[in-house]
N, C-alpha and C positions, 0 to 999 in steps of 0.2 A: 504493499500500499503507500510506498514511497511517493508516488504519483498522486496521493489523496491528500486533500484539505479537510479534516473534521471540526466542525462548528458546533461545539456543545453548550447548549443554552439551559440555565439552573439559575434556579431561586438562590435556595441554600448553597450549592456547591458541595453538599454533602451527601445526596442521593446514591443509593449503593448501585442501580442498574445504570445508571448515566455513566458514574466514575469508573464500572466494571468497562462498560462498552469503551471508554476513554483508553483504558489502560490496554486492552486488546489491540485497539488500532494504534496505538503507540508503539507498542510493542513489535507492529508489524511495519513501521517506517512512517507511519501517517504524521502529518502536522496537525497540531491540534490547537484552535484558537476556542476560548471560552467566553461566552457572554453570562455573566455570574452578580450576583446582588452581594454575595456575603464575603468580606474579604477575610484572607487568612484562613481559608476554608479549603477543604480536601482538593477540592478542581483546580483551584488557582495554581496549587503545587503541581498538578499532573500537567496542565497546558503550558505551551510553546508560547502563548501571548493570550491577554485578558483584557477585557470590554467591561468594566466595572459600571453596573446600571444605578451605583449609588453614591452619595456624595462623602462616604466614610462612616455613615450609619444604614444599618439595615434599612431597605424601603417598607417593606411587608416579613411578616415570620409566619405564614400559615400556609394554608392548603388556598383557601379564601383571599390568595393574594391579587389586588388589582392593580396597584400602583407599580409594582415589580412586572406584571404583563404588559402594560403600557411601554414602560422603559426597556423591554427587551423588544418590541416591536421597533421602537426609534433605533435601539441600537442594530438590530439587523438591517434596516432601511441604509442606515451609513455604513454598515459593513460591505452590503451588497454592491453600493455603488463606488465603493473604493476599490472592491475587488474587478467589477466590471472596466472600471478606468484602467488598472493596471494590467487588465489581460485585453486591452485595447477592443472591446464588445461595447455594445451598446452606443449611446449618444450623449455627448455632453449637454444638449438639450433636455433630452428626457431625465439626465441626473438632473439638473437644473430645476426641471418642475417639481420631479420626487422631492427633492430638499426643501424646495419653497413650500410645498404643500405641508413637508412635515414642521416646518417653522409656523405654518398657522393651524396647525392642528390644534394646540393649547386653547385659540380663542374659539375653535369650533366646540372644543368640548366643555369650555363654559357655556357657551349657548345651550348644548345638552343639558347641562346641570340646571340652567335657568328654566328648562322646561318640566322639571322634576314633577312639579304637581300634576300635570298630565300622564306621567308614568305612573305616579303613585294612584290616580283614578282608576287607571287600568287595572292596576293589580289588585286594588281593594275589590274591583267589582268582578273582576273573573277568577283571582286566584284562588280563592277560600272555597268556594263551592266544587272546585275541579278536582276528582281524585288523580286522574292520569295527566302526565303533561310531556310535552315533545318539545323539541327545537330543530329548526333545520334551515339550511343554508346552500347557496351554491357558489362556485369560483372563492374567491377570497373572504365570501359570507360564513363557507364551513368552519374555517378558522375561529368566527366571531362565536358560532354556534357551538363549537365543542369547546371553545373559553367558558361562555355562558353557562353551559351544561354544569358545568362543574361547580361554579358560584351558585348557582340555584339548588343544586346536590346539597353542597355544603349548608347553606342558609335557610333552605326550608325543609331539609330532611326527607327529600324526594328521589325515587330513581326515576329519571329521565332519560327518555328514547334521545338519540339525536342520530339524523339523517340529512341525506340529500335530499332537496325540496321535490324532486321529482319522483322519487323513490317511495317517498312517505305515502303515497297513495295505495300502494301495495302492500303496506306491512299492517299496522293496528289503527285504522280510521273507526273501526266497529267499537271504539273503546270512549270514542267521542271526546277524543281529549283537547285540553289547553295547547295550541302550538303556537309557539313563537317563532315568527317567519323571519330572519335576517335577510333584507333586500336592499342595504343601504348601497348606493353607487351603482343600482344595475341599469343599463343601457340597451337599447334596441331591442332584438329580437329576446334576449335573454330576460328582460324585464315582462315582457309580454306573456312569455311561457310561464313565468312565475306567478303572476296575476291570474293565468289559467287555473293553475294548481290550487291557488288560495280559493277559487269559486270551488273547486271539486273537493275542497276539505270543509267548506261550509253546507256544501250540499249534502253531507255525510253526518251533518250536525256537531261537527266540531268546531271549536272556538279559535279561528285563528287570530293573532294581534301579529300585525307586519310592522317592519321597523323599517321605512323607506327615507329616500331623501327629500326634503322640501320642494315641491313642486311637483312631486310625481303623484297622478291622481288615477293610476291605472289599478288601485288595492281597494276601489270603494266597496266591494263584496266583503271585506273582513269585517270582522268584530269590532276590530279598533286599528287605527293606523297611527303608530308614533313617527312623527318627522323628525330628520337630523339635518344639518346644515349640508351644502353641497361642497364636497371636498373632491379631490382628485380620485378618481375610482379605485385606485390600488389602495388608497388608504382609508375608503370610507367603511372598511368592515371594523375598525378601530371604532368609530363611533357606535357602531351596531352593537358591539360587543359592551360599549361603556352602558347605552340603555338597557341593555341586558341584566348589567350588573345591578343598575338601580331599580330595575323591576324586580329581581331576586330580594334586593334589599327590601324594597316597599310592600311585595308580596310576605315576606317572613315578617313585617310590623303588623298587616291585616291578619296573618293568619293567628299572630299571636294576640291580636286584639280580641279576636273573638272569645278567648278565653276570659275575658274580662269580668263578665256577669257572673263566671263562676268563682272568680277571686274574690270578688264582691261578696257572695254568697259566704265563702269561707271565712274572709274577714271579719263578717258579720256573728258568724258562730265563734269564733275564736272571741271576740269581744264579748259576747255573752258569757263565755266560758271564766274570762279572766276577773269578771264582776264577782265571780264567786257567791251567788244567791243559790235560793233552793232549787233543786234539777227539774220539779214542776214548772217554776218560774221562768228558769234558763229556757225550757222546751217552748214555751208560752212566746217569750222574746224572740227566741229564733224564728216560729211562725211568722211573727210579724215581721221581722227584718229580711229574711229572706225571699219575702213574698216578690218585692219587684225585681230583684235579680231574678228569680225563677222566670217571670213574665218574660223577662228581655231574653234568656235562654230560651225559652218556649218559641218567642217570636221568630228567632233566628232560626230554629230547627224547620221551624215550617215554611221558611222560607229559603230553605234550601244551605244556608249559609255554612253548616259543620259536613255537607256529605263528603267533601275531600279529604278531610284530615281526623275527624274522631269516627273511632271506631263503632258500628253499631250496636254490639255489645255494650260499650262504656255510658252511650246515650241512653240505651233503654234503660240501663240502670240508674243513672242519675234521674230521669224522667219518673221512674219509679219510686224513688225516695221523695222528690218534688211532690208528687200525686199524693202521697202518704201524708207528707208534712201539712199540704193544705186541706187535708180531711180534718172535722171537728174532733176526732178521735185516733190522731197520727199512730199512736202505739197499737190500738185495736187493728187497726186498717194494716200495718206493718206483719202484726202477727196474723193475721189472716189469709195474708197471700203467701208470706215465706214459710210459715209454719214454725216460726222461729220466738220463743218467747222474748220478748219484748221489754226493756227497760229504758228510762231517758238517756241515761248515760250510753248505753249500748247503741240504740238507735241513734244519736249523736255522731257517736264514732263511726259507726258505718257508713253514715253521709259525709261526714268529713272525707272519709277514705274513697269513696266513689267521686266525690268533686276533686280529690286531689289527682285522680286517676286520669280525669279528664283534663283537667288543667294539664298535666305532665305530656299528653297527648296533641295540646295545642301548644304548648311554650316553644317560640323559638326565640333564643336568647342570643339576638343578632351581635351581640359583642364577646360571645363565647362560642365558637366554633367547638362541634362535638368531638370531631375526629379531627386534631390536628395533624399535620405534616409527620410523616414517620420519623424524621431528624429531629423535630422538636423535644425538647426537654419538657418532662412530664409536669402536669400542673395538680391534677385531683388526687394524684396517688401520692403527693408530700404529705408526711406525718402531720405536719402542722395544719397541712387544708383539712384533712382528714379529722383530726381533733376538733376544729371549729364546727366540720358538718355535725360530728357527734355529739357537741355540744346543745343540737338544736336548731342551729343557723340553716334556715332553708336554700338547697342549690340556687332556686330561684330567685334569691332575696341576695345576692352576692354576686359583684358586677365582675367583669374578666381581671380589670384591673384590680379590684381586690384580692382576687385569686392568685394572680401574679406576684404580686406583693408578698403574701403570704407563702407562696412557694420559694421566692427570693431568700424569705426572712429563716426558711425550714432549718439551714444549717447553724444557723445561730439559737438554735433553740433547742434543749436536751430533753425536756418533758414539759407538758402542761399537768401543773398541780392543782388548778382548780377553775372555774367560769363564774360569770355572772351575766344572764340575758337581761336588757332592760328593754321596757317597751316607752316611746318618746309619744307624747299627745300635745299638737300645738308646733309652731313654727320656732324653729330653733332661735329665729332672729327676735321673736316675741316672748310670751310668757309661757314658754313651754314646760311642761312638767315630764318627770321621769319615774317611773316603777319599776321594781324588780320582777322580773316575771319566772326566772327561776336560777337557782345555783348550785354547783356542784363543786366535790373535792373541798380543797382549802378555804374555798370562798366561803362554805357554812360556819366556819368557826371565826371568821372575821367582820366586825360590826361595820355598817355601810352608811355614809354621811345621808345617801337617800331614803333611809328610813327614818331619820331626822328632819330632812328638809327636801322635799320632792322638786323645788326647782331646778330646771335644766343651767349648770352653770358650769364655769372652768373649763377645763380639757375635755368633760364629755359634750360639752355645748360646742366646744372647737370642731370636734368630730365629727358632730350631728349636723352643723353647718358646712364643713369642707367637703364631708364624705369620702375621705381618706383615710387609708390604715394611719394609724398613728401608736409607736412604741416609747414609753415612758416608763419612770420609776417611780413608785408612791413616795409621796413627801414624807409621812410618818413612819413606814414600816421597812421602805427602800426595796420593796419586791418590784419586780419586772413584769411590767403590763402591755400588753399587745390590745388597743383598741380598734374593734372591726365592724364597720358600718353595715348593717343590714337594710336594703334600699325595700321600700313597699312596692310591689309589684304592679299594685291600681295606680301608684302615683309616687312614680321615680324620686321625685322631690321630699318625699315622706323617708324616714330615717330611723330604724331602730338599732338597739345597739348590742355587741357582744365584748366581753372584756375578760379573753382567757390570761389567768396569772403564769408564767412559765419561768421556766429555770433553764440559764444557759448551759451550753456543755461543757463539761469539765476542760477541754482542749483550749479555750478561751482563758487568757489572763484576765486579770481585772483591768487592764487597760483599754484591751478590746471589747470588753464588757461596757463599758462605758461609751465605745463607740458603734453599737449598735444601730442599723442604719432605720431613718424613719420613713 
């Protein structure tokens, strides 16, 4: 392979299959150029030359990388122009057109972002009710389709088909899927053919959403058309990919938002339980407070909002509990249908479990991808993160930033010796009050100021306001504390709190203990 140039494109520079291929090619005499984002990675050592797509820091570090993709495309265009010039192929005029279009591409991308409301509207309208999704494209738009497929799969937790536009009619239109058609920059007969394919999709009761160049009116038969600015046809696929990225983001938000009535119902139940009233009074209060949430959920269910992402068995279970709860004698009705001897506490526990299962099926934490790149360091498997979750902090209440900070702190913590969970009512900037919800370990033996004065002040107020993890040392006892903000899923501006008491590892000297990161 001494007459071969290999161009290896990688975000992390540590992917095993890419690097193994480079090793094999290089061992047979090939020259290797790398387009890579991460400096000092394995690929940079294996390549003869490197084009970095960052300015010294990683642009993105996950499978759902977007900026890295755009940077790789730009680097590829630059490299192609230089290679063609060195090989005396192509023309200076065409290279000038490509490079000029590349310089103008950021302005076109800003225009796409400015039209995000239209993309969001299409996502909210079509994404939640559809169980089956597909993405198609042809020519350079195949690249956009394959890229968008990755992002939509990661953000929305969907198994998504990706096909060439004209092949789709031979595959699975019987499933009546949502089809995202990447058709930006199409000219002449190719655009005409794609418009005919879109008409075929619609005739099979599919829901085609077309990404087309502004002014292209050939796709009137689509369920929706999302326009992008006119750029060089060779680069138009980048704008199609960008619309797909935004569509995936907004679709994940829309799916996640469909769980709001269920989250509000669970919040209402937890608030009733926290008051510590008599069980019969709690059940009556739950009946009253959950009713508007139940009506909102049932309206969405009747309208098909949950058809795409809520399992039928889960929906049936939640509906059964809500129906029993609306009955004048909920326990007797629940016992009559299930044959289980019902008690107020048992019924409420089962109701919470049903709501939690439905919420988990609909939750799309857009700031925390479930399946990170295989080369990324773990987050959820870190001991400190696991201790925080075990203390009662819900996974859907911890932002990805919080999880990352806890994972980074993990090496500095030998063990968690106690914890205290708080509930905050009111705005941190106002007259918010704080109460203790749960305690464990050493914390049960230590008196708390909150028991004497429920006003949210001092360090706890700072953490609630800034919503950032904070490491501090207790003023009176010198114990090391980590303040962890829990975000309210129904209202991310509201924060609850968790305060693990930790012991630094023995390997850290006293001087280093005092320098633990914040």
